[in-house]
PyMOL Python script that loads the backbone (N, CA, C, O; Angstrom):
from pymol import cmd

cmd.read_pdbstr("""\
ATOM      1  N   MET A   1      -3.911  51.157 -19.864  1.00  0.00           N
ATOM      2  CA  MET A   1      -2.532  51.549 -19.970  1.00  0.00           C
ATOM      3  C   MET A   1      -2.413  53.009 -19.556  1.00  0.00           C
ATOM      4  O   MET A   1      -3.129  53.869 -20.068  1.00  0.00           O
ATOM      5  N   LEU A   2      -1.512  53.277 -18.636  1.00  0.00           N
ATOM      6  CA  LEU A   2      -1.254  54.625 -18.150  1.00  0.00           C
ATOM      7  C   LEU A   2       0.011  55.142 -18.809  1.00  0.00           C
ATOM      8  O   LEU A   2       1.058  54.497 -18.748  1.00  0.00           O
ATOM      9  N   ASN A   3      -0.084  56.303 -19.438  1.00  0.00           N
ATOM     10  CA  ASN A   3       1.038  56.943 -20.102  1.00  0.00           C
ATOM     11  C   ASN A   3       1.280  58.267 -19.398  1.00  0.00           C
ATOM     12  O   ASN A   3       0.379  59.102 -19.320  1.00  0.00           O
ATOM     13  N   ILE A   4       2.493  58.466 -18.884  1.00  0.00           N
ATOM     14  CA  ILE A   4       2.844  59.715 -18.220  1.00  0.00           C
ATOM     15  C   ILE A   4       4.037  60.318 -18.936  1.00  0.00           C
ATOM     16  O   ILE A   4       5.067  59.666 -19.110  1.00  0.00           O
ATOM     17  N   ASN A   5       3.891  61.572 -19.352  1.00  0.00           N
ATOM     18  CA  ASN A   5       4.958  62.290 -20.029  1.00  0.00           C
ATOM     19  C   ASN A   5       5.368  63.459 -19.144  1.00  0.00           C
ATOM     20  O   ASN A   5       4.562  64.350 -18.875  1.00  0.00           O
ATOM     21  N   LEU A   6       6.608  63.459 -18.693  1.00  0.00           N
ATOM     22  CA  LEU A   6       7.143  64.530 -17.858  1.00  0.00           C
ATOM     23  C   LEU A   6       8.207  65.262 -18.653  1.00  0.00           C
ATOM     24  O   LEU A   6       9.098  64.632 -19.223  1.00  0.00           O
ATOM     25  N   SER A   7       8.126  66.586 -18.697  1.00  0.00           N
ATOM     26  CA  SER A   7       9.164  67.316 -19.412  1.00  0.00           C
ATOM     27  C   SER A   7       9.826  68.312 -18.468  1.00  0.00           C
ATOM     28  O   SER A   7       9.196  68.863 -17.565  1.00  0.00           O
ATOM     29  N   ASP A   8      11.086  68.519 -18.700  1.00  0.00           N
ATOM     30  CA  ASP A   8      11.891  69.401 -17.852  1.00  0.00           C
ATOM     31  C   ASP A   8      11.749  69.012 -16.387  1.00  0.00           C
ATOM     32  O   ASP A   8      11.617  69.874 -15.518  1.00  0.00           O
ATOM     33  N   PHE A   9      11.778  67.727 -16.122  1.00  0.00           N
ATOM     34  CA  PHE A   9      11.530  67.211 -14.779  1.00  0.00           C
ATOM     35  C   PHE A   9      12.809  66.601 -14.216  1.00  0.00           C
ATOM     36  O   PHE A   9      13.395  65.695 -14.808  1.00  0.00           O
ATOM     37  N   MET A  10      13.222  67.103 -13.080  1.00  0.00           N
ATOM     38  CA  MET A  10      14.400  66.563 -12.433  1.00  0.00           C
ATOM     39  C   MET A  10      14.171  66.578 -10.927  1.00  0.00           C
ATOM     40  O   MET A  10      13.740  67.580 -10.356  1.00  0.00           O
ATOM     41  N   VAL A  11      14.464  65.458 -10.306  1.00  0.00           N
ATOM     42  CA  VAL A  11      14.371  65.372  -8.855  1.00  0.00           C
ATOM     43  C   VAL A  11      15.679  64.809  -8.325  1.00  0.00           C
ATOM     44  O   VAL A  11      16.457  64.188  -9.050  1.00  0.00           O
ATOM     45  N   GLU A  12      15.891  65.041  -7.063  1.00  0.00           N
ATOM     46  CA  GLU A  12      17.068  64.521  -6.383  1.00  0.00           C
ATOM     47  C   GLU A  12      16.600  63.525  -5.335  1.00  0.00           C
ATOM     48  O   GLU A  12      15.708  63.822  -4.540  1.00  0.00           O
ATOM     49  N   LEU A  13      17.195  62.360  -5.338  1.00  0.00           N
ATOM     50  CA  LEU A  13      16.883  61.344  -4.337  1.00  0.00           C
ATOM     51  C   LEU A  13      18.063  61.283  -3.372  1.00  0.00           C
ATOM     52  O   LEU A  13      19.180  60.933  -3.754  1.00  0.00           O
ATOM     53  N   LYS A  14      17.793  61.634  -2.104  1.00  0.00           N
ATOM     54  CA  LYS A  14      18.858  61.658  -1.113  1.00  0.00           C
ATOM     55  C   LYS A  14      18.323  61.153   0.214  1.00  0.00           C
ATOM     56  O   LYS A  14      17.359  61.694   0.755  1.00  0.00           O
ATOM     57  N   ASP A  15      18.946  60.129   0.723  1.00  0.00           N
ATOM     58  CA  ASP A  15      18.549  59.539   2.005  1.00  0.00           C
ATOM     59  C   ASP A  15      17.068  59.165   2.031  1.00  0.00           C
ATOM     60  O   ASP A  15      16.403  59.321   3.055  1.00  0.00           O
ATOM     61  N   GLY A  16      16.556  58.671   0.907  1.00  0.00           N
ATOM     62  CA  GLY A  16      15.175  58.215   0.843  1.00  0.00           C
ATOM     63  C   GLY A  16      14.155  59.316   0.623  1.00  0.00           C
ATOM     64  O   GLY A  16      12.957  59.038   0.589  1.00  0.00           O
ATOM     65  N   SER A  17      14.592  60.551   0.473  1.00  0.00           N
ATOM     66  CA  SER A  17      13.679  61.675   0.241  1.00  0.00           C
ATOM     67  C   SER A  17      13.811  62.162  -1.190  1.00  0.00           C
ATOM     68  O   SER A  17      14.897  62.146  -1.769  1.00  0.00           O
ATOM     69  N   ILE A  18      12.698  62.592  -1.750  1.00  0.00           N
ATOM     70  CA  ILE A  18      12.690  63.145  -3.095  1.00  0.00           C
ATOM     71  C   ILE A  18      12.583  64.657  -2.979  1.00  0.00           C
ATOM     72  O   ILE A  18      11.716  65.178  -2.278  1.00  0.00           O
ATOM     73  N   LYS A  19      13.474  65.355  -3.674  1.00  0.00           N
ATOM     74  CA  LYS A  19      13.494  66.815  -3.635  1.00  0.00           C
ATOM     75  C   LYS A  19      13.489  67.344  -5.065  1.00  0.00           C
ATOM     76  O   LYS A  19      14.224  66.853  -5.921  1.00  0.00           O
ATOM     77  N   ASN A  20      12.658  68.347  -5.313  1.00  0.00           N
ATOM     78  CA  ASN A  20      12.615  69.013  -6.604  1.00  0.00           C
ATOM     79  C   ASN A  20      13.924  69.765  -6.807  1.00  0.00           C
ATOM     80  O   ASN A  20      14.402  70.444  -5.898  1.00  0.00           O
ATOM     81  N   VAL A  21      14.500  69.646  -7.990  1.00  0.00           N
ATOM     82  CA  VAL A  21      15.678  70.432  -8.334  1.00  0.00           C
ATOM     83  C   VAL A  21      15.448  71.092  -9.683  1.00  0.00           C
ATOM     84  O   VAL A  21      14.680  70.594 -10.506  1.00  0.00           O
ATOM     85  N   GLY A  22      16.113  72.203  -9.901  1.00  0.00           N
ATOM     86  CA  GLY A  22      15.968  72.910 -11.158  1.00  0.00           C
ATOM     87  C   GLY A  22      14.838  73.918 -11.116  1.00  0.00           C
ATOM     88  O   GLY A  22      14.208  74.117 -10.077  1.00  0.00           O
ATOM     89  N   PRO A  23      14.584  74.555 -12.254  1.00  0.00           N
ATOM     90  CA  PRO A  23      13.547  75.595 -12.311  1.00  0.00           C
ATOM     91  C   PRO A  23      12.143  75.012 -12.191  1.00  0.00           C
ATOM     92  O   PRO A  23      11.946  73.802 -12.299  1.00  0.00           O
ATOM     93  N   ALA A  24      11.182  75.888 -11.966  1.00  0.00           N
ATOM     94  CA  ALA A  24       9.789  75.470 -11.771  1.00  0.00           C
ATOM     95  C   ALA A  24       9.009  75.468 -13.085  1.00  0.00           C
ATOM     96  O   ALA A  24       7.815  75.768 -13.084  1.00  0.00           O
ATOM     97  N   ASN A  25       9.642  75.143 -14.185  1.00  0.00           N
ATOM     98  CA  ASN A  25       8.973  75.146 -15.494  1.00  0.00           C
ATOM     99  C   ASN A  25       8.580  73.743 -15.937  1.00  0.00           C
ATOM    100  O   ASN A  25       8.512  73.471 -17.135  1.00  0.00           O
ATOM    101  N   LYS A  26       8.324  72.861 -14.999  1.00  0.00           N
ATOM    102  CA  LYS A  26       8.004  71.475 -15.314  1.00  0.00           C
ATOM    103  C   LYS A  26       6.611  71.355 -15.922  1.00  0.00           C
ATOM    104  O   LYS A  26       5.736  72.188 -15.685  1.00  0.00           O
ATOM    105  N   HIS A  27       6.430  70.312 -16.701  1.00  0.00           N
ATOM    106  CA  HIS A  27       5.150  70.059 -17.369  1.00  0.00           C
ATOM    107  C   HIS A  27       4.895  68.555 -17.322  1.00  0.00           C
ATOM    108  O   HIS A  27       5.803  67.750 -17.535  1.00  0.00           O
ATOM    109  N   ALA A  28       3.654  68.193 -17.042  1.00  0.00           N
ATOM    110  CA  ALA A  28       3.309  66.772 -17.014  1.00  0.00           C
ATOM    111  C   ALA A  28       2.002  66.545 -17.751  1.00  0.00           C
ATOM    112  O   ALA A  28       1.118  67.402 -17.758  1.00  0.00           O
ATOM    113  N   GLU A  29       1.892  65.386 -18.367  1.00  0.00           N
ATOM    114  CA  GLU A  29       0.685  64.983 -19.082  1.00  0.00           C
ATOM    115  C   GLU A  29       0.440  63.518 -18.770  1.00  0.00           C
ATOM    116  O   GLU A  29       1.347  62.693 -18.888  1.00  0.00           O
ATOM    117  N   ALA A  30      -0.781  63.191 -18.373  1.00  0.00           N
ATOM    118  CA  ALA A  30      -1.126  61.799 -18.079  1.00  0.00           C
ATOM    119  C   ALA A  30      -2.286  61.379 -18.967  1.00  0.00           C
ATOM    120  O   ALA A  30      -3.236  62.137 -19.161  1.00  0.00           O
ATOM    121  N   LYS A  31      -2.204  60.174 -19.502  1.00  0.00           N
ATOM    122  CA  LYS A  31      -3.263  59.623 -20.341  1.00  0.00           C
ATOM    123  C   LYS A  31      -3.566  58.213 -19.856  1.00  0.00           C
ATOM    124  O   LYS A  31      -2.654  57.442 -19.557  1.00  0.00           O
ATOM    125  N   LEU A  32      -4.825  57.887 -19.781  1.00  0.00           N
ATOM    126  CA  LEU A  32      -5.241  56.538 -19.394  1.00  0.00           C
ATOM    127  C   LEU A  32      -6.069  55.953 -20.525  1.00  0.00           C
ATOM    128  O   LEU A  32      -7.119  56.486 -20.883  1.00  0.00           O
ATOM    129  N   PHE A  33      -5.587  54.858 -21.081  1.00  0.00           N
ATOM    130  CA  PHE A  33      -6.271  54.195 -22.192  1.00  0.00           C
ATOM    131  C   PHE A  33      -6.940  52.917 -21.695  1.00  0.00           C
ATOM    132  O   PHE A  33      -6.604  52.416 -20.622  1.00  0.00           O
ATOM    133  N   ASP A  34      -7.862  52.403 -22.453  1.00  0.00           N
ATOM    134  CA  ASP A  34      -8.556  51.158 -22.127  1.00  0.00           C
ATOM    135  C   ASP A  34      -9.206  51.218 -20.744  1.00  0.00           C
ATOM    136  O   ASP A  34      -9.041  50.320 -19.919  1.00  0.00           O
ATOM    137  N   VAL A  35      -9.943  52.292 -20.518  1.00  0.00           N
ATOM    138  CA  VAL A  35     -10.631  52.493 -19.234  1.00  0.00           C
ATOM    139  C   VAL A  35     -11.686  51.412 -19.045  1.00  0.00           C
ATOM    140  O   VAL A  35     -12.503  51.172 -19.934  1.00  0.00           O
ATOM    141  N   GLU A  36     -11.666  50.771 -17.900  1.00  0.00           N
ATOM    142  CA  GLU A  36     -12.628  49.715 -17.564  1.00  0.00           C
ATOM    143  C   GLU A  36     -13.768  50.251 -16.692  1.00  0.00           C
ATOM    144  O   GLU A  36     -14.870  49.704 -16.721  1.00  0.00           O
ATOM    145  N   ALA A  37     -13.518  51.313 -15.918  1.00  0.00           N
ATOM    146  CA  ALA A  37     -14.538  51.860 -15.022  1.00  0.00           C
ATOM    147  C   ALA A  37     -14.408  53.377 -14.984  1.00  0.00           C
ATOM    148  O   ALA A  37     -13.307  53.928 -14.994  1.00  0.00           O
ATOM    149  N   ALA A  38     -15.558  54.034 -14.939  1.00  0.00           N
ATOM    150  CA  ALA A  38     -15.600  55.494 -14.834  1.00  0.00           C
ATOM    151  C   ALA A  38     -16.759  55.868 -13.930  1.00  0.00           C
ATOM    152  O   ALA A  38     -17.837  55.279 -14.009  1.00  0.00           O
ATOM    153  N   GLU A  39     -16.531  56.849 -13.073  1.00  0.00           N
ATOM    154  CA  GLU A  39     -17.601  57.302 -12.201  1.00  0.00           C
ATOM    155  C   GLU A  39     -17.454  58.782 -11.900  1.00  0.00           C
ATOM    156  O   GLU A  39     -16.365  59.346 -12.004  1.00  0.00           O
ATOM    157  N   ALA A  40     -18.552  59.396 -11.531  1.00  0.00           N
ATOM    158  CA  ALA A  40     -18.572  60.794 -11.101  1.00  0.00           C
ATOM    159  C   ALA A  40     -19.165  60.830  -9.697  1.00  0.00           C
ATOM    160  O   ALA A  40     -20.125  60.121  -9.396  1.00  0.00           O
ATOM    161  N   ARG A  41     -18.571  61.674  -8.836  1.00  0.00           N
ATOM    162  CA  ARG A  41     -19.078  61.799  -7.468  1.00  0.00           C
ATOM    163  C   ARG A  41     -18.740  63.180  -6.929  1.00  0.00           C
ATOM    164  O   ARG A  41     -17.922  63.904  -7.496  1.00  0.00           O
ATOM    165  N   GLU A  42     -19.386  63.529  -5.822  1.00  0.00           N
ATOM    166  CA  GLU A  42     -19.105  64.799  -5.177  1.00  0.00           C
ATOM    167  C   GLU A  42     -17.695  64.790  -4.615  1.00  0.00           C
ATOM    168  O   GLU A  42     -17.184  63.756  -4.184  1.00  0.00           O
ATOM    169  N   PHE A  43     -17.073  65.969  -4.629  1.00  0.00           N
ATOM    170  CA  PHE A  43     -15.737  66.113  -4.068  1.00  0.00           C
ATOM    171  C   PHE A  43     -15.716  67.419  -3.289  1.00  0.00           C
ATOM    172  O   PHE A  43     -15.681  68.505  -3.868  1.00  0.00           O
ATOM    173  N   GLY A  44     -15.740  67.297  -1.981  1.00  0.00           N
ATOM    174  CA  GLY A  44     -15.820  68.494  -1.155  1.00  0.00           C
ATOM    175  C   GLY A  44     -17.174  69.152  -1.310  1.00  0.00           C
ATOM    176  O   GLY A  44     -18.157  68.504  -1.670  1.00  0.00           O
ATOM    177  N   ASP A  45     -17.217  70.440  -1.036  1.00  0.00           N
ATOM    178  CA  ASP A  45     -18.480  71.179  -1.094  1.00  0.00           C
ATOM    179  C   ASP A  45     -18.768  71.775  -2.462  1.00  0.00           C
ATOM    180  O   ASP A  45     -19.910  72.135  -2.749  1.00  0.00           O
ATOM    181  N   LYS A  46     -17.737  71.887  -3.322  1.00  0.00           N
ATOM    182  CA  LYS A  46     -17.924  72.675  -4.533  1.00  0.00           C
ATOM    183  C   LYS A  46     -17.449  72.011  -5.812  1.00  0.00           C
ATOM    184  O   LYS A  46     -17.408  72.663  -6.855  1.00  0.00           O
ATOM    185  N   ARG A  47     -17.095  70.758  -5.765  1.00  0.00           N
ATOM    186  CA  ARG A  47     -16.519  70.154  -6.966  1.00  0.00           C
ATOM    187  C   ARG A  47     -17.130  68.788  -7.272  1.00  0.00           C
ATOM    188  O   ARG A  47     -17.791  68.168  -6.440  1.00  0.00           O
ATOM    189  N   VAL A  48     -16.883  68.360  -8.480  1.00  0.00           N
ATOM    190  CA  VAL A  48     -17.264  67.033  -8.952  1.00  0.00           C
ATOM    191  C   VAL A  48     -15.963  66.302  -9.269  1.00  0.00           C
ATOM    192  O   VAL A  48     -15.070  66.862  -9.905  1.00  0.00           O
ATOM    193  N   LYS A  49     -15.860  65.063  -8.830  1.00  0.00           N
ATOM    194  CA  LYS A  49     -14.670  64.279  -9.128  1.00  0.00           C
ATOM    195  C   LYS A  49     -15.037  63.200 -10.135  1.00  0.00           C
ATOM    196  O   LYS A  49     -15.996  62.453  -9.942  1.00  0.00           O
ATOM    197  N   LEU A  50     -14.260  63.127 -11.214  1.00  0.00           N
ATOM    198  CA  LEU A  50     -14.384  62.057 -12.188  1.00  0.00           C
ATOM    199  C   LEU A  50     -13.231  61.097 -11.931  1.00  0.00           C
ATOM    200  O   LEU A  50     -12.082  61.522 -11.811  1.00  0.00           O
ATOM    201  N   VAL A  51     -13.533  59.805 -11.844  1.00  0.00           N
ATOM    202  CA  VAL A  51     -12.520  58.793 -11.551  1.00  0.00           C
ATOM    203  C   VAL A  51     -12.556  57.749 -12.663  1.00  0.00           C
ATOM    204  O   VAL A  51     -13.608  57.192 -12.974  1.00  0.00           O
ATOM    205  N   PHE A  52     -11.394  57.494 -13.255  1.00  0.00           N
ATOM    206  CA  PHE A  52     -11.260  56.536 -14.338  1.00  0.00           C
ATOM    207  C   PHE A  52     -10.193  55.520 -13.949  1.00  0.00           C
ATOM    208  O   PHE A  52      -9.141  55.896 -13.431  1.00  0.00           O
ATOM    209  N   SER A  53     -10.454  54.230 -14.193  1.00  0.00           N
ATOM    210  CA  SER A  53      -9.466  53.203 -13.873  1.00  0.00           C
ATOM    211  C   SER A  53      -9.446  52.141 -14.965  1.00  0.00           C
ATOM    212  O   SER A  53     -10.426  51.931 -15.679  1.00  0.00           O
ATOM    213  N   ASP A  54      -8.290  51.473 -15.070  1.00  0.00           N
ATOM    214  CA  ASP A  54      -8.157  50.403 -16.054  1.00  0.00           C
ATOM    215  C   ASP A  54      -8.014  49.062 -15.345  1.00  0.00           C
ATOM    216  O   ASP A  54      -8.006  48.996 -14.115  1.00  0.00           O
ATOM    217  N   GLU A  55      -7.903  47.998 -16.129  1.00  0.00           N
ATOM    218  CA  GLU A  55      -7.866  46.652 -15.550  1.00  0.00           C
ATOM    219  C   GLU A  55      -6.575  46.373 -14.786  1.00  0.00           C
ATOM    220  O   GLU A  55      -6.516  45.423 -14.006  1.00  0.00           O
ATOM    221  N   SER A  56      -5.534  47.191 -15.000  1.00  0.00           N
ATOM    222  CA  SER A  56      -4.275  47.008 -14.287  1.00  0.00           C
ATOM    223  C   SER A  56      -4.239  47.721 -12.942  1.00  0.00           C
ATOM    224  O   SER A  56      -3.252  47.637 -12.212  1.00  0.00           O
ATOM    225  N   GLY A  57      -5.326  48.427 -12.618  1.00  0.00           N
ATOM    226  CA  GLY A  57      -5.370  49.152 -11.354  1.00  0.00           C
ATOM    227  C   GLY A  57      -4.874  50.578 -11.443  1.00  0.00           C
ATOM    228  O   GLY A  57      -4.826  51.275 -10.430  1.00  0.00           O
ATOM    229  N   ASN A  58      -4.501  51.034 -12.636  1.00  0.00           N
ATOM    230  CA  ASN A  58      -4.121  52.435 -12.802  1.00  0.00           C
ATOM    231  C   ASN A  58      -5.367  53.293 -12.676  1.00  0.00           C
ATOM    232  O   ASN A  58      -6.455  52.881 -13.081  1.00  0.00           O
ATOM    233  N   GLU A  59      -5.212  54.478 -12.117  1.00  0.00           N
ATOM    234  CA  GLU A  59      -6.364  55.341 -11.891  1.00  0.00           C
ATOM    235  C   GLU A  59      -5.985  56.796 -12.139  1.00  0.00           C
ATOM    236  O   GLU A  59      -4.885  57.237 -11.802  1.00  0.00           O
ATOM    237  N   VAL A  60      -6.918  57.529 -12.734  1.00  0.00           N
ATOM    238  CA  VAL A  60      -6.772  58.965 -12.922  1.00  0.00           C
ATOM    239  C   VAL A  60      -8.009  59.613 -12.319  1.00  0.00           C
ATOM    240  O   VAL A  60      -9.137  59.204 -12.594  1.00  0.00           O
ATOM    241  N   GLN A  61      -7.783  60.633 -11.490  1.00  0.00           N
ATOM    242  CA  GLN A  61      -8.874  61.379 -10.883  1.00  0.00           C
ATOM    243  C   GLN A  61      -8.799  62.819 -11.358  1.00  0.00           C
ATOM    244  O   GLN A  61      -7.718  63.405 -11.428  1.00  0.00           O
ATOM    245  N   VAL A  62      -9.965  63.389 -11.686  1.00  0.00           N
ATOM    246  CA  VAL A  62     -10.052  64.760 -12.157  1.00  0.00           C
ATOM    247  C   VAL A  62     -11.109  65.478 -11.332  1.00  0.00           C
ATOM    248  O   VAL A  62     -12.243  65.011 -11.222  1.00  0.00           O
ATOM    249  N   SER A  63     -10.740  66.606 -10.758  1.00  0.00           N
ATOM    250  CA  SER A  63     -11.662  67.406  -9.967  1.00  0.00           C
ATOM    251  C   SER A  63     -12.097  68.611 -10.797  1.00  0.00           C
ATOM    252  O   SER A  63     -11.261  69.362 -11.298  1.00  0.00           O
ATOM    253  N   LEU A  64     -13.407  68.788 -10.938  1.00  0.00           N
ATOM    254  CA  LEU A  64     -13.951  69.875 -11.751  1.00  0.00           C
ATOM    255  C   LEU A  64     -14.931  70.709 -10.945  1.00  0.00           C
ATOM    256  O   LEU A  64     -15.622  70.195 -10.066  1.00  0.00           O
ATOM    257  N   PHE A  65     -14.987  72.013 -11.253  1.00  0.00           N
ATOM    258  CA  PHE A  65     -16.062  72.829 -10.726  1.00  0.00           C
ATOM    259  C   PHE A  65     -17.334  72.447 -11.479  1.00  0.00           C
ATOM    260  O   PHE A  65     -17.247  71.977 -12.613  1.00  0.00           O
ATOM    261  N   PRO A  66     -18.513  72.635 -10.882  1.00  0.00           N
ATOM    262  CA  PRO A  66     -19.761  72.201 -11.524  1.00  0.00           C
ATOM    263  C   PRO A  66     -19.939  72.718 -12.948  1.00  0.00           C
ATOM    264  O   PRO A  66     -20.429  71.984 -13.806  1.00  0.00           O
ATOM    265  N   GLU A  67     -19.554  73.961 -13.217  1.00  0.00           N
ATOM    266  CA  GLU A  67     -19.736  74.488 -14.572  1.00  0.00           C
ATOM    267  C   GLU A  67     -18.835  73.773 -15.579  1.00  0.00           C
ATOM    268  O   GLU A  67     -19.202  73.633 -16.746  1.00  0.00           O
ATOM    269  N   ASP A  68     -17.673  73.327 -15.145  1.00  0.00           N
ATOM    270  CA  ASP A  68     -16.795  72.558 -16.037  1.00  0.00           C
ATOM    271  C   ASP A  68     -17.336  71.151 -16.262  1.00  0.00           C
ATOM    272  O   ASP A  68     -17.253  70.621 -17.370  1.00  0.00           O
ATOM    273  N   ALA A  69     -17.893  70.545 -15.210  1.00  0.00           N
ATOM    274  CA  ALA A  69     -18.521  69.234 -15.352  1.00  0.00           C
ATOM    275  C   ALA A  69     -19.725  69.322 -16.291  1.00  0.00           C
ATOM    276  O   ALA A  69     -19.950  68.426 -17.105  1.00  0.00           O
ATOM    277  N   GLN A  70     -20.490  70.397 -16.174  1.00  0.00           N
ATOM    278  CA  GLN A  70     -21.638  70.605 -17.060  1.00  0.00           C
ATOM    279  C   GLN A  70     -21.173  70.745 -18.507  1.00  0.00           C
ATOM    280  O   GLN A  70     -21.826  70.231 -19.415  1.00  0.00           O
ATOM    281  N   ALA A  71     -20.061  71.429 -18.733  1.00  0.00           N
ATOM    282  CA  ALA A  71     -19.529  71.578 -20.090  1.00  0.00           C
ATOM    283  C   ALA A  71     -19.139  70.219 -20.670  1.00  0.00           C
ATOM    284  O   ALA A  71     -19.352  69.969 -21.856  1.00  0.00           O
ATOM    285  N   VAL A  72     -18.571  69.341 -19.846  1.00  0.00           N
ATOM    286  CA  VAL A  72     -18.244  67.994 -20.298  1.00  0.00           C
ATOM    287  C   VAL A  72     -19.521  67.239 -20.668  1.00  0.00           C
ATOM    288  O   VAL A  72     -19.567  66.549 -21.686  1.00  0.00           O
ATOM    289  N   ARG A  73     -20.560  67.374 -19.831  1.00  0.00           N
ATOM    290  CA  ARG A  73     -21.850  66.732 -20.133  1.00  0.00           C
ATOM    291  C   ARG A  73     -22.403  67.223 -21.461  1.00  0.00           C
ATOM    292  O   ARG A  73     -22.898  66.429 -22.261  1.00  0.00           O
ATOM    293  N   GLU A  74     -22.322  68.526 -21.699  1.00  0.00           N
ATOM    294  CA  GLU A  74     -22.823  69.085 -22.957  1.00  0.00           C
ATOM    295  C   GLU A  74     -22.013  68.555 -24.149  1.00  0.00           C
ATOM    296  O   GLU A  74     -22.577  68.273 -25.206  1.00  0.00           O
ATOM    297  N   ASP A  75     -20.704  68.424 -23.977  1.00  0.00           N
ATOM    298  CA  ASP A  75     -19.880  67.854 -25.047  1.00  0.00           C
ATOM    299  C   ASP A  75     -20.290  66.411 -25.340  1.00  0.00           C
ATOM    300  O   ASP A  75     -20.371  66.007 -26.500  1.00  0.00           O
ATOM    301  N   LEU A  76     -20.548  65.636 -24.283  1.00  0.00           N
ATOM    302  CA  LEU A  76     -20.976  64.242 -24.477  1.00  0.00           C
ATOM    303  C   LEU A  76     -22.338  64.172 -25.161  1.00  0.00           C
ATOM    304  O   LEU A  76     -22.548  63.336 -26.039  1.00  0.00           O
ATOM    305  N   ASP A  77     -23.257  65.040 -24.766  1.00  0.00           N
ATOM    306  CA  ASP A  77     -24.569  65.074 -25.410  1.00  0.00           C
ATOM    307  C   ASP A  77     -24.435  65.398 -26.896  1.00  0.00           C
ATOM    308  O   ASP A  77     -25.107  64.790 -27.730  1.00  0.00           O
ATOM    309  N   ALA A  78     -23.572  66.349 -27.226  1.00  0.00           N
ATOM    310  CA  ALA A  78     -23.358  66.712 -28.628  1.00  0.00           C
ATOM    311  C   ALA A  78     -22.743  65.543 -29.395  1.00  0.00           C
ATOM    312  O   ALA A  78     -23.132  65.275 -30.532  1.00  0.00           O
ATOM    313  N   LEU A  79     -21.796  64.853 -28.787  1.00  0.00           N
ATOM    314  CA  LEU A  79     -21.215  63.679 -29.436  1.00  0.00           C
ATOM    315  C   LEU A  79     -22.257  62.597 -29.662  1.00  0.00           C
ATOM    316  O   LEU A  79     -22.285  61.959 -30.714  1.00  0.00           O
ATOM    317  N   GLU A  80     -23.107  62.397 -28.673  1.00  0.00           N
ATOM    318  CA  GLU A  80     -24.138  61.366 -28.800  1.00  0.00           C
ATOM    319  C   GLU A  80     -25.079  61.682 -29.961  1.00  0.00           C
ATOM    320  O   GLU A  80     -25.544  60.778 -30.655  1.00  0.00           O
ATOM    321  N   ASP A  81     -25.351  62.959 -30.165  1.00  0.00           N
ATOM    322  CA  ASP A  81     -26.255  63.358 -31.246  1.00  0.00           C
ATOM    323  C   ASP A  81     -25.594  63.314 -32.624  1.00  0.00           C
ATOM    324  O   ASP A  81     -26.237  62.988 -33.623  1.00  0.00           O
ATOM    325  N   ASP A  82     -24.287  63.652 -32.664  1.00  0.00           N
ATOM    326  CA  ASP A  82     -23.661  63.896 -33.959  1.00  0.00           C
ATOM    327  C   ASP A  82     -22.511  62.969 -34.343  1.00  0.00           C
ATOM    328  O   ASP A  82     -22.012  63.046 -35.466  1.00  0.00           O
ATOM    329  N   SER A  83     -22.084  62.100 -33.440  1.00  0.00           N
ATOM    330  CA  SER A  83     -20.884  61.319 -33.717  1.00  0.00           C
ATOM    331  C   SER A  83     -21.210  59.861 -34.027  1.00  0.00           C
ATOM    332  O   SER A  83     -22.169  59.301 -33.496  1.00  0.00           O
ATOM    333  N   ARG A  84     -20.417  59.267 -34.876  1.00  0.00           N
ATOM    334  CA  ARG A  84     -20.571  57.834 -35.175  1.00  0.00           C
ATOM    335  C   ARG A  84     -20.129  56.964 -34.020  1.00  0.00           C
ATOM    336  O   ARG A  84     -20.414  55.766 -34.008  1.00  0.00           O
ATOM    337  N   VAL A  85     -19.434  57.541 -33.041  1.00  0.00           N
ATOM    338  CA  VAL A  85     -18.977  56.784 -31.866  1.00  0.00           C
ATOM    339  C   VAL A  85     -20.164  56.168 -31.132  1.00  0.00           C
ATOM    340  O   VAL A  85     -20.059  55.062 -30.601  1.00  0.00           O
ATOM    341  N   PHE A  86     -21.287  56.872 -31.098  1.00  0.00           N
ATOM    342  CA  PHE A  86     -22.461  56.436 -30.351  1.00  0.00           C
ATOM    343  C   PHE A  86     -23.470  55.680 -31.213  1.00  0.00           C
ATOM    344  O   PHE A  86     -24.606  55.478 -30.785  1.00  0.00           O
ATOM    345  N   GLU A  87     -23.089  55.266 -32.395  1.00  0.00           N
ATOM    346  CA  GLU A  87     -24.029  54.539 -33.266  1.00  0.00           C
ATOM    347  C   GLU A  87     -24.272  53.138 -32.774  1.00  0.00           C
ATOM    348  O   GLU A  87     -25.035  52.392 -33.388  1.00  0.00           O
TER     349      GLU A  87
END
""", "prot")
cmd.dss("prot")
cmd.show_as("cartoon", "prot")
cmd.util.cbc("prot")
cmd.orient("prot")
């Protein structure tokens, strides 16, 4: 299930084109639940891409610099050691 929350978001649809209207203070949040597949791969010369998808075909891609990807790995290692999730 893909959940997208957009705040202060307004667009104008005119002649088949979408145009941003209003101030540039927009905020968006996306959440993907019930992930069926997850993978990590190279993205360009300097980044790691994490790709998550669900059974409905929804997909979220996240591009991280290597040090941020390493921080995620360290968080997962800590969870594996200390959390009941990995029991």
